[in-house]
N, C-alpha and C positions, 0 to 999 in steps of 0.2 A: 334755742329753747324759749318758750313763752315766758314773759316776765310775770312773776307772781308776787303780789305784795300782801303783807299781813301786818295789821296794826296791833301793837301790844302796849299795855300800860305798865309802868314801874310799880312793883309790889312793895308796899310798906312792910318793913321787917316784922312788926308785931301783928300783922293780919293773920287771923286763923284760917287754915286751909279749908275747913268746913264752911266758914263764912263765904269764902271766895267761890267755892263750888255751889253753895246754895243760891248764889246770885247769878247762876248760869255762866260762870267764867271758869277758866282752867288755869291753875298755877303752873308756871313753867320757869325754866332757867336757860340762859344762853351763856356759853363759854367757848373758849378756844385757846390755841397756843399764844395768840397775841390779844386775847380778849378776857379781861377780868370778868368773873361770873356776875351776871345781873339777874336779880329775881324779878319776874314779870308775871302778868296775868293777861289772858286774852279771852275774847268771846268764844263760847263753845261752838256755836254754829259757824264762826269764821274758821276755826282750826279744822273742823270737820270738812268744810268745803275745800280748804287748802290742802288737806291731806289727800283727799280724793284726786286732786289735780297733780300734786307734787310728789306724793309718796315719800321715799327716802333718798331719791336720786336727783331731785330737781331743786335748783337754787331758789331760795325764797328771799325776797327783800323785806326784812323785818324792820318795821318803822317803830322806833321808840323815841317819842317826843320829836326832837329835830334831828335825831340821828338815824341813819339807815345802816343796817348790818346785814351783810349777805350770809345766809345760814342754810344748813341742811337740817332736816328733822333727824336727830341722832337716835333718840329712844323715846318711848312713851309708855304710859300705863293706862289700862282701861278697866272700868268697873266690870267684875266678872259676870254680873247678871244683866245689866243694861247695855254694856259695851260702850258706855260713854267715856270720853277721854277724862282722866283725873289728874294727869301730869304729863308734861312734854319737855324733853331736853332738846335744845337747839345747839348745833355746833357751828360756831362762827368760822367761816373759811378765810384763808389768807391767800391772796392772789400770788401765783407762782409757787405755792406749796402744795405738794401732792396730798391727796386725802384718800381714805378708804371708805368705800360705800358699796351698796348693792344696787345693781341695775336690773330692772324687771325684764322678763322675757316676753316677747310677743310672738305668738304662733301664727304662721302664714301658710297659705296654699293647702291643698288637700292630700290626704294619704291614700294611696292605692290599697294599702293593707286594710285600712278602715272600710273601704268600699267592699272588700272581700270578707268582712266580718270580724276583723281584729278589734280588740279593745285597746284604745289608746290610753296609756297610763303616763301621767305627768309625775316626774320625780323631782323636778326643780322648777321654781317659779322666778328665780333671780340668780344672778351671778355676782359674786363678790370681786371687786376690782380695786386697783389703786391707780389714780389718775390726777391730772390737774383739773381744777374747777372749770376751766374754759372748755375742756374736752368732754364734759358730762353730756350724756344723751338720755332721752326719755326711756329707751328700751333697746334691747338687742333682738333681732329677728331670728326665729327658729323655723327652718324650712321643713314642714311636715311631709313634703313630697319625697323625702329621703326614706320614709317608711313605706317600702314597697311590698314586703311580705311579712308573715308571722315571724317574730323574733328579731326584726330589725330594730335598731335604736339610733337616736340622735344623741351624740355626746358633746361635751363642751368644746372639744377640738373641731367639731363640725360647724360651729357658729362663726360667722364672719365677724371677727373682732380685730380692729386695727391695733396690731402689736406695738406700733410706734407711739400710741396714745394710752393704751390700757395694759396694765400688768394684771393678768388674771390670777386670782388668789385661790382658785380651786383646781383640782386635778383635771387635766384634759380628757381623761378617760371616764370621768363621771357622767352617768347617763342623765339626760334631761327628760327625754320622753321615749317610750318604747311601744311596740306593737305586740300585744300579748294575744295568745290563742284563747278563745273563750273556753271556760271550763264546762265540760259536758257532764251532766248528772246521769249516771248509769242507772237504768231501771233493773231491779232484781227480777229474775225469771222464776224464783222460788215461790211456791205457793205459801200463803200466810199460815203460820202455825196456829192451830186452834187450841184454846185452853179450855179444859173440861171444868165443870163445876167443882169437881173434887180438888183439882189443882188450885183453883181460885181460893178455896177455903183453907188451903195449907198456909 
């Protein structure tokens, strides 16, 4: 996996969150089983670029002063109107200790069902798994060529996931993507009913 670095500043306890956000920075915290919580702040543009690359399944090398902490983005809050990050939680990983995370799905190849007019409906965008940090991957590939005709579906069990590395935490029969038949709007053959002036006035 590509190495991603993010520089953060230690947050002074009495700093107001509104002041931090007004300075184009995002308050955040890092914690873990072997990591005492540290209050931090980081540049909004930096976290935006990092999230676009890392998502929630890519290890980030968080640089805090002279200390490097390997983390995952565990949770975040965004402003409802602007969509800007307003708070981020980082989880400090421990080498050799399994973690729970969500691996994004990447759709590959073409669907025969789609070529025949099916509507491809996505039901899942990621799969929750438990694994060691060293086994993390950027995504799992979903083969759309399995959708041959209307009604076909690709389920979690159809995705090639190495069971020796990943414990899948969702049901194998859960549908990831399906080929649905387009809905046909039936036209009525009945002539429109005319409303008389007398009926309108009632």
